[in-house]
C-alpha atoms as one frame of an Amber mdcrd trajectory, in Angstrom:
protein
  74.267  71.733  69.680  77.551  71.016  71.505  80.591  70.425  69.302  81.344
  66.940  70.663  77.762  65.860  69.856  78.099  67.071  66.263  81.388  65.206
  65.809  79.798  62.034  67.186  76.900  62.256  64.751  79.276  62.969  61.870
  81.288  59.822  62.589  78.119  57.781  62.758  76.921  59.115  59.402  80.285
  58.374  57.766  80.209  54.783  59.031  76.640  54.386  57.750  77.607  55.706
  54.317  80.580  53.340  54.120  78.416  50.374  55.119  75.769  51.217  52.500
  78.480  51.666  49.844  79.858  48.207  50.596  76.376  46.687  50.316  75.658
  48.359  46.961  79.100  47.350  45.641  78.476  43.719  46.564  75.078  43.780
  44.877  76.629  45.231  41.762  79.222  42.483  41.571  76.578  39.776  42.008
  74.451  41.314  39.245  77.421  41.543  36.895  78.297  37.869  37.442  74.675
  36.859  36.847  74.484  38.774  33.587  77.805  37.291  32.461  76.562  33.789
  33.170  73.573  34.339  30.932  75.676  35.586  28.043  77.020  32.294  26.671
  79.246  32.898  23.635  78.428  30.965  20.427  80.599  27.927  19.793  83.057
  28.266  16.976  81.906  26.503  13.814  84.657  24.933  11.808  84.588  22.501
   8.922  86.497  19.273   9.661  89.828  19.058   7.936  90.208  16.682   5.047
  86.735  17.024   3.527  83.872  14.607   4.191  84.376  12.428   7.245  83.082
   8.909   7.922  80.728   9.091  10.890  80.571   5.374  11.659  81.254   4.376
  15.252  82.767   1.437  17.088  80.244  -0.978  18.581  82.112  -0.779  21.900
  82.275   3.026  22.030  78.722   4.443  22.346  80.038   7.624  23.931  81.836
   8.445  20.667  78.739   8.750  18.498  78.255  12.195  16.927  75.210  14.060
  18.322  74.219  15.412  14.909  73.211  11.962  13.662  71.507  10.516  16.735
  68.075   9.013  16.300  65.445   7.877  18.823  66.146   4.729  20.830  62.846
   3.101  19.948  60.461   3.017  17.044  61.048   3.402  13.317  63.771   6.017
  13.817  66.324   3.433  14.960  68.862   2.809  12.197  70.714  -0.496  12.065
  73.708   0.826  10.161  76.893   2.405  11.511  75.507   5.184  13.703  75.354
   3.504  17.088  72.516   4.740  19.302  71.336   1.575  21.013  72.237  -2.066
  20.740  69.782  -4.704  19.639  67.674  -6.350  22.353  69.362  -9.316  24.019
  66.424 -11.566  23.148  66.714 -10.754  19.445  70.466 -11.381  19.516  69.946
 -14.749  21.220  67.669 -15.822  18.344  70.342 -15.222  15.726  72.417 -18.357
  16.234  70.645 -21.391  17.734  72.414 -23.848  20.008  71.434 -26.671  17.638
  71.601 -25.718  13.943  68.903 -27.082  11.667  67.981 -26.659   8.021  65.778
 -28.345   5.446  65.413 -27.919   1.694  62.275 -28.925  -0.190  62.368 -28.863
  -3.990  59.421 -28.865  -6.351  60.506 -32.321  -7.520  59.718 -33.810  -4.090
  56.395 -35.627  -4.510  55.914 -36.192  -0.789  56.664 -32.622   0.260  55.549
 -30.488  -2.666  52.029 -29.961  -3.954  51.014 -27.646  -6.809  47.705 -28.639
  -8.409  47.358 -27.141 -11.878  50.967 -25.941 -12.106  53.232 -26.908 -15.027
  56.723 -28.381 -14.958  59.671 -26.908 -16.824  63.300 -28.011 -17.166  65.687
 -25.588 -15.532  67.711 -23.260 -17.725  70.510 -23.064 -15.161  71.444 -26.609
 -14.023  73.933 -25.190 -11.518  71.105 -23.564  -9.583  67.965 -25.495 -10.449
  67.334 -28.765 -12.290  63.670 -27.936 -12.851  60.857 -25.780 -11.547  57.084
 -25.431 -11.599  55.184 -22.404 -12.858  51.695 -21.094 -13.517  50.075 -18.063
 -15.090  48.308 -16.228 -12.244  44.572 -16.794 -11.919  42.041 -16.410  -9.105
  41.202 -20.111  -9.457  44.785 -21.398  -9.205  45.662 -23.374  -6.088  48.863
 -22.364  -4.265  52.090 -24.319  -4.474  52.768 -25.774  -1.017  55.917 -27.026
   0.699  55.691 -29.496   3.575  58.430 -28.595   6.063  59.577 -30.428   9.178
  59.951 -27.921  12.017  61.757 -29.683  14.911  60.834 -27.215  17.645  58.909
 -23.977  18.000  61.500 -21.285  17.368  62.590 -18.517  15.017  63.500 -19.638
  11.480  64.726 -17.915   8.344  62.986 -18.821   5.094  64.861 -18.732   1.783
  63.565 -19.461  -1.708  65.266 -20.113  -5.027  63.987 -19.681  -8.572  65.513
 -18.815 -11.952  65.131 -15.098 -12.658  63.573 -14.237 -16.036  61.771 -11.346
 -17.674  58.724 -13.548 -18.140  58.372 -14.026 -14.387  55.948 -12.263 -12.071
  57.075  -9.057 -10.364  54.828  -9.513  -7.304  54.845 -13.202  -6.356  53.410
 -13.780  -2.887  55.105 -16.176  -0.445  53.145 -17.205   2.644  54.719 -18.607
   5.830  52.695 -20.262   8.584  53.242 -18.705  12.023  51.414 -19.081  15.376
  49.434 -15.930  14.545  48.492 -17.055  11.016  49.987 -16.990   7.527  52.292
 -14.038   6.873  52.530 -13.010   3.215  55.486 -11.343   1.504  55.649 -10.187
  -2.121  58.865 -10.770  -4.066  59.988  -9.721  -7.521  60.793 -12.923  -9.392
  61.537 -10.955 -12.521  64.391  -8.921 -11.036  65.763 -11.230  -8.327  66.563
 -14.931  -8.474  69.249 -17.377  -9.464  70.488 -17.816  -5.875  68.843 -18.341
  -2.510  66.774 -15.266  -1.719  65.965 -14.383   1.858  62.180 -14.193   2.282
  62.256 -13.312   5.975  62.567 -14.564   9.558  59.484 -15.998  11.272  58.425
 -17.757  14.435  57.310 -21.217  13.331  55.627 -23.966  15.355  56.872 -27.516
  15.777  55.322 -29.968  13.349  55.433 -31.531   9.905  53.037 -29.520   7.771
  52.683 -27.332   4.694  54.452 -24.391   6.303  55.416 -22.415   3.174  53.262
 -21.676   0.150  53.369 -19.627  -3.041  50.143 -18.025  -4.173  48.944 -18.718
  -7.705  47.168 -15.369  -7.696  48.759 -12.037  -8.526  47.683  -8.627  -9.773
  50.956  -8.384 -11.711  51.603 -10.008 -15.072  54.021 -12.862 -15.681  54.315
 -16.455 -14.597  54.640 -17.380 -10.923  57.554 -19.762 -10.310  57.904 -22.399
  -7.589  61.304 -24.047  -7.317  62.953 -24.732  -3.944  62.404 -23.495  -0.383
  64.752 -23.691   2.594  64.136 -23.142   6.312  67.101 -22.472   8.593  66.813
 -22.338  12.355  67.902 -18.941  13.658  67.639 -15.473  12.190  71.276 -14.988
  11.128  72.734 -18.235   9.832  74.354 -18.630   6.430  72.285 -21.189   4.488
  74.365 -24.365   4.983  75.615 -25.785   1.727  73.613 -23.201  -0.201  76.417
 -20.904  -1.280  79.507 -22.381  -2.925  82.797 -20.797  -1.760  84.522 -18.655
  -4.339  87.750 -19.717  -5.945  89.033 -16.369  -7.230  89.006 -12.819  -5.826
  85.972 -10.818  -6.852  86.608  -7.993  -9.275  84.897  -6.303 -12.185  84.575
  -9.670 -13.982  82.713 -11.296 -11.095  78.936 -11.573 -10.884  76.540 -10.145
  -8.365  75.745 -13.667  -7.215  79.451 -14.210  -6.474  79.402 -11.067  -4.358
  76.374 -12.181  -2.338  77.787 -15.658  -1.751  81.035 -14.199  -0.452  79.271
 -11.555   1.660  77.062 -14.175   3.312  80.122 -16.131   4.384  80.901 -13.185
   6.696  77.553 -13.300   8.537  78.212 -13.397  12.281  81.611 -11.667  12.101
  81.965  -9.269  15.088  81.613  -5.559  14.347  84.573  -3.307  15.062  85.065
   0.153  13.631  88.182   0.493  11.475  90.248   2.466  11.873  91.357   2.588
  14.654  90.544  -1.113  14.977  91.942  -3.623  12.479  90.019  -4.706   9.398
  90.317  -8.497   9.583  88.255 -10.873   7.468  85.911 -13.033   9.558  87.381
 -11.599  12.779  86.537  -7.897  13.027  84.790  -5.808  10.372  82.840  -2.605
  10.002  80.650  -1.739   7.009  83.369  -0.554   4.615  85.821  -3.169   5.843
  83.339  -5.883   4.797  82.813  -4.434   1.322  86.543  -3.877   0.765  87.216
  -7.517   1.676  84.477  -8.865  -0.587  85.711  -6.741  -3.515  89.376  -7.422
  -2.744  90.537  -7.404  -6.374  89.211  -3.858  -6.848  91.045  -2.703  -3.687
  88.302  -0.506  -2.300  89.408   1.922   0.424  88.110   1.139   3.905  85.857
   4.182   3.966  82.240   4.394   2.686  82.652   8.033   1.637  85.548   7.129
  -0.653  83.875   3.931  -1.880  81.108   6.074  -3.353  83.631   7.170  -6.003
  83.779   3.645  -7.481  81.467   1.877  -9.918  78.459   3.008 -11.944  75.374
   4.710 -10.554  72.319   2.464 -10.195  68.724   3.558  -9.676  67.008   2.091
  -6.648  64.410   0.462  -8.890  67.199  -1.301 -10.833  69.092  -2.797  -7.883
  70.616  -6.224  -8.485  72.268  -8.641  -6.039  75.875  -7.585  -5.486  75.313
  -3.819  -5.816  76.735  -1.494  -3.161  74.109   0.642  -1.406  74.955   3.777
   0.589  73.184   5.611   3.408  73.253   8.971   5.165  71.739   8.047   8.497
  69.893  10.404  10.813  69.962  13.315   8.385  73.754  13.318   8.157  75.320
  15.424   5.410  77.870  12.713   4.606  77.696   8.980   3.910  77.696   6.968
   7.132  77.083   3.408   5.936  77.597   1.030   3.004  76.081  -2.422   2.424
  75.760  -5.145  -0.215  72.343  -5.667  -1.795  71.436  -9.369  -1.640  68.058
  -9.349  -3.393  64.418  -9.078  -2.353  65.131  -5.720  -0.654  67.687  -7.272
   1.719  71.279  -6.262   2.411  74.328  -7.927   3.904  76.194  -5.438   6.066
  78.278  -4.957   9.192  75.872  -3.397  11.686  76.891  -1.550  14.834  73.307
  -2.021  16.076  73.585  -5.819  15.931  77.303  -5.889  16.687  78.050  -8.206
  13.761  77.601  -8.826  10.047  73.954  -9.580   9.299  71.521  -9.965   6.421
  68.465  -7.808   7.038  65.809  -5.849   5.218  67.212  -2.655   3.744  64.368
  -0.607   5.220  65.891  -0.970   8.681  68.764   1.367   7.748  67.802   5.029
   7.644  68.673   7.533   4.915  69.088   5.632   1.647  71.426   7.710  -0.535
  72.271   5.736  -3.674  73.819   2.633  -5.196  76.849   1.662  -7.269  77.513
  -1.406  -9.430  81.074  -2.745  -9.512  80.471  -6.078 -11.226  79.867  -6.826
 -14.889
């Protein structure tokens, strides 16, 4: 083969080798980058400085909520405490405060509006709260006590009831409220709760002047069933007008649980704002621990539910009394996220990020019950 032909072929081979080398090098770089992208390093795990941290969030800062305590947006997993996931439906919020307030109280002494065939009358042992009341020993033949209420328009109403608490009372007294879908029954513990207005629940009630609230004379539990006074208040979050006397002195260890509930209810409707960084201002901006620190101002509770747990005496859930502090660890959190004031009949008064204000609601709507403390005598 001629020499010039060999040199030509040699140059061609060298160029081919160089081209193939470049291709393989490029493929190698691409593969290395791909493998590196798949190898994500583990995030560093560090304990927050300063010990347990309060995980409550500002109502106006949903992006700040910690992912480790999120719960589903719908269904029973939604917690109405301090861990903001979703806000309450606009329709439910609109039912809280009606444009035209309305309330009515019917006492057992009202002959035209109270009927209790076979029930006995008794003078009240606490004139400040009740002048008298009716009672009956439960029996399958006993007629219910009935309250005729004037409902001005079909709307949502909150029903309250009052009776003197006593050990001789029934622990499972059934209150029935007439609604468009029938009578809704709720059992209350008249032995443990009482002495102040107790929230029975919020119901949709139809316009009319009828026996809208009743107390059953039947019960599987022992003890007398008591019928004293019933109140209906238009709206789902309105402080019972004229029902709770304002306090005269700061609440401290010498105060009563009833004093605590009365003061806490005066804050219903106060806008929610996480503090800090926001200010803790009575009746203007409050979060859960801000509310409790204001109510117990003589004790000087710190504005932090984790630190508030260090105050008072432990209370079993079965022994809760109005005025006790109740604590929650929502969404499986390892630290306390929420604190509230027990108001009786399994209800609490608390500053809720879900509702965006201070409300009185059933305790079961806050996830992760942790424990309770008693600060009053």
